[in-house]
C-alpha positions as CSV (number, residue, x, y, z in Angstrom):
1,M,-47.4,162.4,-72.9
2,P,-47.2,165.8,-71.2
3,S,-44.1,166.6,-69.3
4,E,-44.1,167.8,-65.6
5,K,-43.4,171.4,-66.8
6,S,-46.4,171.4,-69.2
7,L,-48.6,170.0,-66.4
8,Q,-47.5,172.8,-64.1
9,K,-48.7,175.3,-66.7
10,Q,-52.1,173.8,-67.1
11,P,-54.7,175.4,-64.8
12,I,-57.8,173.6,-63.9
13,N,-61.2,175.1,-63.1
14,L,-63.7,173.7,-60.6
15,E,-66.0,172.1,-63.2
16,E,-63.0,170.3,-64.9
17,L,-61.7,168.9,-61.6
18,T,-65.2,167.8,-60.5
19,E,-65.7,165.9,-63.7
20,L,-62.3,164.3,-63.6
21,L,-62.8,163.0,-60.1
22,R,-66.4,162.0,-60.7
23,V,-65.9,160.1,-64.0
24,E,-62.3,159.0,-64.0
25,E,-61.3,158.6,-60.4
26,M,-64.5,157.5,-58.6
27,P,-66.9,156.1,-61.2
28,I,-68.0,153.1,-59.0
29,F,-69.1,155.5,-56.3
30,S,-70.9,157.8,-58.8
31,N,-73.0,155.0,-60.2
32,T,-73.8,153.3,-56.9
33,A,-74.6,156.6,-55.1
34,Q,-77.0,157.6,-57.8
35,N,-78.7,154.1,-58.0
36,I,-79.1,154.0,-54.2
37,Y,-80.8,157.4,-54.0
38,V,-83.0,156.7,-57.1
39,A,-84.1,153.5,-55.5
40,L,-85.2,155.2,-52.3
41,D,-86.4,158.6,-53.6
42,D,-89.2,156.8,-55.5
43,K,-91.8,156.0,-53.0
44,K,-93.0,153.0,-55.1
45,K,-89.6,151.4,-54.6
46,G,-88.1,149.8,-51.6
47,A,-86.2,146.8,-50.3
48,L,-86.3,144.9,-53.5
49,E,-84.7,147.7,-55.6
50,L,-82.1,148.5,-52.9
51,G,-81.1,144.9,-52.6
52,A,-80.8,144.6,-56.4
53,V,-78.5,147.7,-56.5
54,I,-76.2,146.1,-53.8
55,L,-76.1,142.7,-55.3
56,Q,-74.8,144.0,-58.7
57,D,-71.4,144.4,-57.1
58,P,-70.0,141.2,-55.3
59,N,-67.2,143.2,-53.6
60,L,-69.7,145.7,-52.3
61,T,-72.0,142.9,-51.1
62,A,-69.2,141.1,-49.2
63,K,-68.1,144.4,-47.5
64,L,-71.6,145.3,-46.6
65,L,-72.3,141.9,-45.0
66,R,-69.0,142.1,-43.1
67,V,-69.8,145.5,-41.7
68,S,-73.4,144.5,-41.0
69,N,-72.2,141.8,-38.6
70,T,-70.0,144.1,-36.5
71,P,-71.2,145.0,-32.9
72,Y,-71.2,148.6,-33.9
73,Y,-74.1,148.1,-36.4
74,N,-75.5,144.9,-35.1
75,P,-75.3,145.0,-31.3
76,S,-77.9,142.1,-31.0
77,R,-75.3,139.9,-32.8
78,Q,-78.0,138.3,-35.0
79,K,-76.0,136.6,-37.8
80,I,-76.6,138.2,-41.2
81,N,-75.6,136.2,-44.3
82,T,-77.8,137.8,-47.0
83,V,-78.5,141.3,-48.1
84,S,-82.2,140.5,-47.8
85,R,-81.8,139.6,-44.1
86,A,-79.6,142.6,-43.5
87,I,-82.4,144.9,-44.7
88,V,-84.9,143.1,-42.5
89,I,-82.7,143.2,-39.3
90,L,-81.0,146.6,-39.7
91,G,-83.7,148.4,-41.7
92,M,-83.6,150.1,-45.1
93,A,-82.3,153.4,-43.8
94,V,-79.3,151.9,-42.1
95,I,-78.5,149.7,-45.1
96,R,-78.8,152.6,-47.5
97,E,-76.3,154.6,-45.5
98,L,-74.0,151.6,-45.0
99,T,-74.1,150.8,-48.7
100,L,-73.2,154.3,-49.6
101,A,-70.3,154.2,-47.1
102,C,-69.1,150.8,-48.4
103,S,-69.2,152.0,-52.1
104,F,-67.4,155.2,-51.1
105,F,-64.5,153.2,-49.5
106,E,-64.5,150.8,-52.5
107,S,-63.8,153.8,-54.7
108,I,-61.1,155.6,-52.6
109,L,-59.1,152.8,-51.0
110,S,-56.1,151.6,-53.0
111,S,-52.9,149.7,-52.3
112,T,-51.0,153.0,-52.7
113,D,-49.7,154.2,-49.4
114,K,-50.3,158.0,-49.5
115,E,-49.9,159.6,-46.1
116,R,-52.1,162.7,-46.9
117,A,-54.8,160.6,-48.4
118,N,-54.9,158.3,-45.4
119,K,-55.0,161.3,-43.0
120,E,-58.1,162.6,-44.9
121,I,-59.8,159.2,-44.8
122,A,-59.0,158.9,-41.1
123,H,-60.4,162.3,-40.3
124,A,-63.6,161.5,-42.3
125,I,-64.2,158.2,-40.4
126,H,-63.4,159.7,-37.0
127,S,-65.6,162.7,-37.7
128,A,-68.5,160.4,-38.8
129,V,-68.2,158.2,-35.7
130,Q,-68.1,161.1,-33.3
131,A,-71.1,162.8,-35.1
132,R,-73.1,159.5,-34.9
133,E,-72.4,159.1,-31.2
134,L,-73.4,162.7,-30.6
135,A,-76.6,162.1,-32.6
136,I,-77.4,159.1,-30.5
137,M,-76.7,161.1,-27.3
138,M,-79.2,163.8,-28.5
139,G,-81.9,161.3,-29.4
140,D,-81.6,161.8,-33.2
141,Q,-84.1,159.5,-35.1
142,S,-81.6,158.6,-37.8
143,P,-78.0,158.6,-36.5
144,E,-76.8,156.6,-39.6
145,E,-77.8,159.6,-41.8
146,V,-75.7,161.8,-39.6
147,F,-72.8,159.3,-39.9
148,I,-72.8,159.3,-43.7
149,A,-73.3,163.1,-43.9
150,A,-70.2,163.6,-41.6
151,L,-68.3,161.0,-43.5
152,L,-68.8,162.8,-46.8
153,H,-68.7,166.3,-45.4
154,N,-65.2,166.9,-46.7
155,I,-65.7,164.8,-49.9
156,G,-63.7,167.3,-51.9
157,H,-60.6,166.9,-49.8
158,I,-60.8,163.1,-49.8
159,A,-61.5,162.8,-53.6
160,F,-58.7,165.3,-54.3
161,W,-56.0,163.8,-52.1
162,C,-56.9,160.1,-53.0
163,S,-56.7,160.9,-56.7
164,S,-53.8,159.2,-58.6
165,N,-54.4,161.2,-61.8
166,R,-51.1,162.8,-63.1
167,R,-52.7,166.2,-63.1
168,T,-53.9,166.0,-59.6
169,L,-50.6,164.5,-58.4
170,E,-48.8,167.6,-59.7
171,F,-51.3,169.8,-57.8
172,H,-50.6,167.8,-54.7
173,R,-46.9,168.6,-55.1
174,Q,-47.6,172.3,-55.7
175,I,-49.7,172.6,-52.6
176,T,-47.1,170.9,-50.5
177,R,-44.3,173.2,-51.9
178,S,-46.4,176.4,-51.5
179,G,-45.5,176.8,-47.8
180,L,-49.2,177.7,-47.1
181,Q,-51.7,175.8,-45.2
182,G,-55.3,174.8,-45.8
183,E,-57.6,176.9,-47.9
184,A,-54.9,179.5,-48.6
185,A,-52.7,176.9,-50.3
186,E,-55.7,175.4,-52.2
187,K,-56.8,178.8,-53.6
188,Q,-53.2,179.8,-54.6
189,V,-52.6,176.5,-56.6
190,L,-56.2,175.7,-57.8
191,G,-57.9,179.0,-57.8
192,F,-60.7,177.6,-55.5
193,S,-61.0,175.7,-52.2
194,L,-61.6,172.0,-51.7
195,A,-64.7,173.0,-49.8
196,D,-66.0,174.4,-53.1
197,L,-65.1,171.1,-54.7
198,S,-67.2,169.3,-52.0
199,K,-70.2,171.4,-52.9
200,K,-69.8,170.6,-56.6
201,L,-69.2,166.8,-56.1
202,S,-72.2,166.6,-53.8
203,K,-74.4,168.3,-56.4
204,S,-73.0,166.2,-59.3
205,W,-73.6,162.9,-57.4
206,H,-77.2,164.1,-56.4
207,L,-76.5,163.2,-52.8
208,G,-79.1,165.6,-51.5
209,G,-80.6,165.6,-48.1
210,L,-78.6,166.1,-44.9
211,I,-75.3,165.5,-46.8
212,E,-75.8,168.4,-49.2
213,E,-77.3,170.6,-46.6
214,A,-74.4,170.3,-44.2
215,I,-71.9,170.9,-47.0
216,N,-73.6,173.9,-48.4
217,R,-74.8,175.5,-45.1
218,P,-72.3,174.5,-42.4
219,E,-73.1,177.6,-40.3
220,A,-76.9,176.9,-40.3
221,S,-78.6,176.8,-36.9
222,D,-80.4,173.5,-37.7
223,T,-79.5,171.0,-35.0
224,R,-78.8,168.1,-37.3
225,I,-76.5,170.2,-39.5
226,Q,-74.6,171.3,-36.4
227,T,-74.3,167.7,-35.2
228,V,-72.7,166.7,-38.6
229,C,-70.3,169.7,-38.4
230,M,-69.4,169.0,-34.8
231,G,-67.9,165.7,-35.9
232,N,-65.1,167.7,-37.6
233,R,-64.8,170.1,-34.7
234,I,-64.4,167.2,-32.2
235,C,-61.6,165.7,-34.2
236,D,-59.8,169.0,-34.4
237,A,-60.2,169.4,-30.6
238,I,-58.8,165.9,-29.9
239,A,-55.9,166.6,-32.2
240,A,-55.2,169.8,-30.2
241,G,-55.2,167.9,-26.9
242,W,-57.7,166.7,-24.3
243,E,-56.7,169.6,-22.0
244,S,-56.4,172.3,-24.7
245,K,-58.4,175.5,-25.0
246,V,-59.8,174.2,-28.3
247,M,-61.2,171.1,-26.4
248,E,-62.6,173.3,-23.7
249,D,-64.5,175.4,-26.2
250,C,-65.6,172.3,-28.0
251,L,-67.0,170.7,-24.8
252,Q,-68.9,173.9,-24.0
253,K,-70.5,173.8,-27.4
254,L,-71.4,170.1,-27.0
255,Q,-72.9,170.7,-23.5
256,S,-75.0,173.5,-25.0
257,L,-76.2,171.2,-27.8
258,S,-76.8,168.0,-25.8
259,G,-77.5,169.1,-22.3
260,H,-75.1,166.5,-20.9
261,A,-72.3,167.2,-18.4
262,Q,-68.9,168.0,-19.9
263,E,-67.2,165.1,-18.1
264,D,-69.7,162.6,-19.4
265,I,-69.3,164.0,-22.9
266,K,-65.5,163.8,-22.6
267,T,-65.7,160.1,-21.6
268,K,-67.9,159.4,-24.6
269,L,-65.5,161.2,-27.0
270,K,-62.6,159.1,-25.7
271,A,-64.6,155.8,-26.2
272,S,-65.6,156.9,-29.7
273,V,-61.9,157.1,-30.7
274,G,-61.6,153.4,-30.3
275,K,-64.9,152.8,-32.1
276,A,-63.6,154.9,-35.0
277,V,-60.5,152.8,-35.3
278,D,-62.5,149.6,-35.4
279,I,-64.9,150.9,-38.0
280,A,-62.0,152.1,-40.2
281,R,-60.6,148.6,-40.2
282,Q,-64.0,147.0,-40.8
283,F,-64.3,149.2,-43.9
284,G,-60.8,148.1,-45.0
285,A,-59.1,151.4,-44.2
286,H,-56.3,149.8,-42.1
287,D,-53.6,152.4,-42.9
288,A,-55.9,155.2,-42.2
289,S,-56.9,153.8,-38.8
290,L,-53.3,154.4,-37.6
291,F,-53.9,158.1,-38.0
292,I,-57.0,158.0,-35.7
293,N,-55.1,156.4,-32.8
294,P,-51.6,154.9,-33.4
295,D,-51.7,153.3,-30.0
296,H,-54.9,151.3,-30.6
297,K,-54.3,147.6,-30.3
298,Q,-55.1,145.6,-33.4
299,S,-56.9,142.3,-32.9
300,T,-56.2,139.1,-34.8
301,A,-59.5,139.5,-36.6
302,D,-58.5,142.9,-37.7
303,N,-55.3,141.5,-39.3
304,Q,-57.3,139.1,-41.5
305,E,-57.9,140.1,-45.1
306,D,-61.4,141.0,-46.2
307,E,-61.7,137.9,-48.3
308,R,-64.9,137.0,-50.2
309,P,-66.3,133.7,-49.1
310,D,-66.3,130.9,-51.7
311,K,-69.5,129.8,-53.2
312,K,-70.0,126.7,-51.0
313,Q,-69.8,128.9,-47.9
314,I,-72.2,131.4,-49.4
315,Q,-74.6,128.6,-50.3
316,F,-74.5,127.3,-46.7
317,Q,-74.9,130.8,-45.2
318,V,-77.9,131.7,-47.4
319,L,-79.6,128.4,-46.7
320,Q,-79.2,129.2,-43.0
321,D,-81.0,132.5,-43.4
322,I,-83.8,130.9,-45.5
323,T,-84.2,128.2,-42.8
324,S,-84.3,130.9,-40.1
325,H,-86.9,132.9,-42.0
326,I,-89.3,130.1,-42.8
327,S,-89.2,128.9,-39.2
328,G,-90.9,132.1,-38.1
329,T,-93.4,134.6,-39.7
330,I,-92.9,134.2,-43.5
331,D,-92.7,137.2,-45.7
332,L,-92.9,135.9,-49.3
333,N,-91.0,138.8,-50.8
334,V,-88.1,138.3,-48.4
335,L,-88.2,134.5,-49.0
336,F,-87.9,134.9,-52.8
337,E,-85.2,137.6,-52.4
338,M,-83.2,135.2,-50.3
339,V,-83.7,132.4,-52.8
340,L,-82.6,134.6,-55.7
341,E,-79.6,135.8,-53.7
342,G,-78.6,132.3,-53.0
343,I,-78.7,131.3,-56.7
344,H,-77.1,134.6,-57.8
345,R,-74.2,134.6,-55.3
346,G,-74.0,131.0,-54.3
347,V,-74.1,129.6,-57.9
348,E,-72.3,132.7,-59.3
349,M,-74.9,133.6,-61.9
350,D,-74.8,136.8,-64.0
351,R,-78.6,137.2,-64.3
352,T,-81.3,135.8,-62.1
353,L,-85.0,136.3,-62.3
354,F,-88.2,135.3,-60.6
355,M,-91.5,135.6,-62.6
356,L,-95.0,135.2,-61.3
357,M,-97.9,133.8,-63.3
358,S,-100.8,136.1,-63.9
359,P,-104.2,135.2,-62.4
360,D,-105.5,134.2,-65.9
361,K,-102.5,131.9,-66.5
362,K,-101.7,133.7,-69.8
363,A,-98.6,135.6,-68.8
364,L,-95.5,135.5,-66.6
365,N,-94.6,138.8,-65.0
366,E,-91.3,140.0,-63.7
367,K,-91.3,140.1,-59.9
368,I,-87.6,140.2,-58.8
369,F,-84.5,140.4,-60.9
370,L,-80.7,140.6,-60.4
371,G,-78.0,141.4,-62.9
372,F,-80.2,142.5,-65.8
373,Q,-79.1,145.7,-67.5
374,K,-82.2,147.5,-68.6
375,L,-82.5,150.7,-70.7
376,D,-85.7,151.5,-68.8
377,V,-85.7,150.1,-65.3
378,E,-89.4,150.9,-65.0
379,E,-90.3,148.6,-67.8
380,K,-91.2,145.1,-66.5
381,M,-90.4,141.9,-68.4
382,R,-93.5,140.0,-69.4
383,V,-93.8,136.7,-71.4
384,Y,-97.1,135.7,-72.9
385,N,-98.5,132.3,-73.7
386,N,-99.9,133.4,-77.1
387,E,-97.7,131.7,-79.6
388,M,-98.5,128.7,-81.8
389,K,-95.8,126.6,-80.1
390,P,-94.9,126.7,-76.4
391,N,-92.0,129.1,-75.7
392,L,-89.3,128.1,-73.3
393,F,-90.9,129.5,-70.2
394,F,-94.3,128.0,-70.6
395,Y,-92.8,124.7,-71.7
396,V,-90.8,124.6,-68.5
397,L,-93.9,125.2,-66.4
398,A,-95.0,121.7,-67.3
399,E,-91.6,120.2,-66.1
400,Q,-91.3,118.9,-62.6
401,E,-87.6,119.3,-62.1
402,G,-86.7,122.2,-64.2
403,L,-84.6,122.3,-67.4
404,W,-80.9,122.8,-68.2
405,V,-81.3,124.7,-71.4
406,K,-78.7,124.6,-74.2
407,P,-79.5,126.9,-77.2
408,K,-78.5,124.3,-79.9
409,Q,-80.3,121.4,-78.2
410,H,-83.5,123.5,-77.4
411,A,-83.5,125.9,-80.3
412,A,-87.2,125.4,-81.0
413,L,-88.1,126.8,-77.5
414,F,-86.4,130.2,-78.2
415,S,-89.4,132.1,-79.5
416,P,-89.2,135.8,-80.5
417,Q,-90.4,136.8,-77.0
418,I,-87.6,134.8,-75.3
419,D,-85.0,136.1,-77.8
420,N,-86.0,139.7,-77.3
421,H,-86.0,139.6,-73.5
422,F,-83.2,137.2,-72.8
423,G,-81.2,136.3,-75.9
424,R,-80.0,132.7,-76.6
425,H,-77.9,131.6,-73.7
426,E,-77.2,128.4,-71.8
427,C,-79.4,128.7,-68.7
428,F,-81.4,127.0,-66.0
429,V,-85.2,127.4,-65.8
430,F,-87.1,126.0,-62.9
431,P,-90.9,126.0,-62.3
432,I,-92.1,127.1,-58.9
433,Q,-94.9,124.8,-57.9
434,V,-97.3,124.6,-55.0
435,Q,-99.4,121.4,-54.6
436,Q,-98.0,120.4,-58.0
437,K,-99.4,123.5,-59.7
438,P,-97.1,126.0,-61.3
439,I,-97.3,129.6,-60.0
440,G,-94.2,131.0,-61.6
441,L,-90.5,130.3,-62.5
442,I,-86.9,131.1,-61.8
443,Y,-84.5,131.8,-64.6
444,C,-80.7,132.2,-64.3
445,D,-77.7,132.3,-66.7
446,R,-74.1,133.4,-67.1
447,S,-74.6,135.4,-70.2
448,I,-72.2,138.2,-69.3
449,R,-69.1,136.1,-68.5
450,N,-70.1,133.3,-70.9
451,E,-68.9,130.6,-68.4
452,A,-70.1,127.1,-68.8
453,L,-72.7,125.7,-66.4
454,T,-72.2,122.4,-64.6
455,L,-74.4,119.6,-63.2
456,E,-73.4,120.7,-59.7
457,D,-74.6,124.2,-60.5
458,F,-77.9,122.8,-61.6
459,S,-78.3,120.7,-58.5
460,V,-77.5,123.6,-56.1
461,A,-79.9,126.0,-58.0
462,K,-82.6,123.4,-57.9
463,H,-82.1,123.0,-54.1
464,F,-82.7,126.7,-53.6
465,V,-85.9,126.5,-55.7
466,K,-87.1,123.7,-53.5
467,Q,-86.5,125.9,-50.4
468,A,-88.8,128.5,-52.1
469,E,-91.5,125.8,-52.6
470,I,-91.1,124.6,-48.9
471,G,-91.5,128.2,-47.7
472,L,-94.6,128.7,-49.9
473,T,-96.2,125.5,-48.5
474,L,-95.5,126.5,-44.9
475,Y,-96.8,130.0,-45.6
476,R,-100.1,128.5,-46.9
477,M,-100.4,126.2,-43.9
478,K,-99.8,129.0,-41.4
479,N,-102.2,131.4,-43.1
480,N,-105.1,129.0,-43.8
């Protein structure tokens, strides 16, 4: 293991530090960020794909739903219990940015109390909230995009100071001991600035859009880029003091941008400080929130841990969302997303799949899936009814109540098609029927964790399937 002296002698270039932070320090954010943008960059993809990305990570799902229910994002206070409903109520654009923010915090927040790291996180959150409020004031069509762009504007600083790698920790010490401030200290110790690191990380994560534009062209005249960058400037002005020359200059710039009176702007800036503290705590950045406003009172709700609900609570909550959805205008895609989410989260399954029967009744085609790791995400799973003996899926279509499948007991049903697509695992398979005619099926298993299934699991999963069938029946009645 290298000594501190040998670490001091080891220089690091920009590419090396970028890769270290991307791969070793923030891999969760790397994967999620890329998956989110892949899901939305493709015009053929939408809510289904975005929901699937979110639901791969239970911690991310729980944090997203918690933040989605805050007055800041959900002023109408409509209760949101499922990712599917969150996308319907808040919209895909908001959920995309929220998911990116939640996965970002999932990557950087740790139990380690590092003052400089928390200061950087605090500055990022405060800048993002101020930029979002400014965007709303200016009538921006996508204030959430401004929020996330401002949040990640100094991503290099945050990733560097939140890193616990031995090499970066030594660089932290060298910068602190240098006696220099800001970019001068960074360049002396690292040979480059953390602003340069932000540019590299943004490109490496393929963040694109407003995020990358604001990082690469902070001096651009584009109004949205200026709005993002003003988040930082506002925070610096508040730190200098409400009556300072820095604040006076900042208010003049804001008046020029927005057309609002300086006193009105100042009132909004002060209100946004409290909002930033609340948002920081909702994201789990409790220590960082103290650096935004140490005097802000913390509510009892803020003191509660961000605990994931147990599966019975999830079951109840998802069923509430399904009941609410089928009581109004029914969207079949949303209905089946909710049903699959209920089974996947509420019964704690590793893989969950809804397949729809082809019009000629000769094939089952993948419609929605959660948890399946595919080499080619574009390739759809398809099971044909072209074998001498009925395979598992077409056998189950004739069953009324579904089947609790055990590989040894039902070995004859695992045809080559089933083996190739799903392997041989204990699973539940339920037919979806309308007027006693099968139209598709739902499959679920715990093939990753290899945990045993129970009779209670089977009953709960079956109950969710029945909700799908009730919703389908109501849909037909309302649309005939």
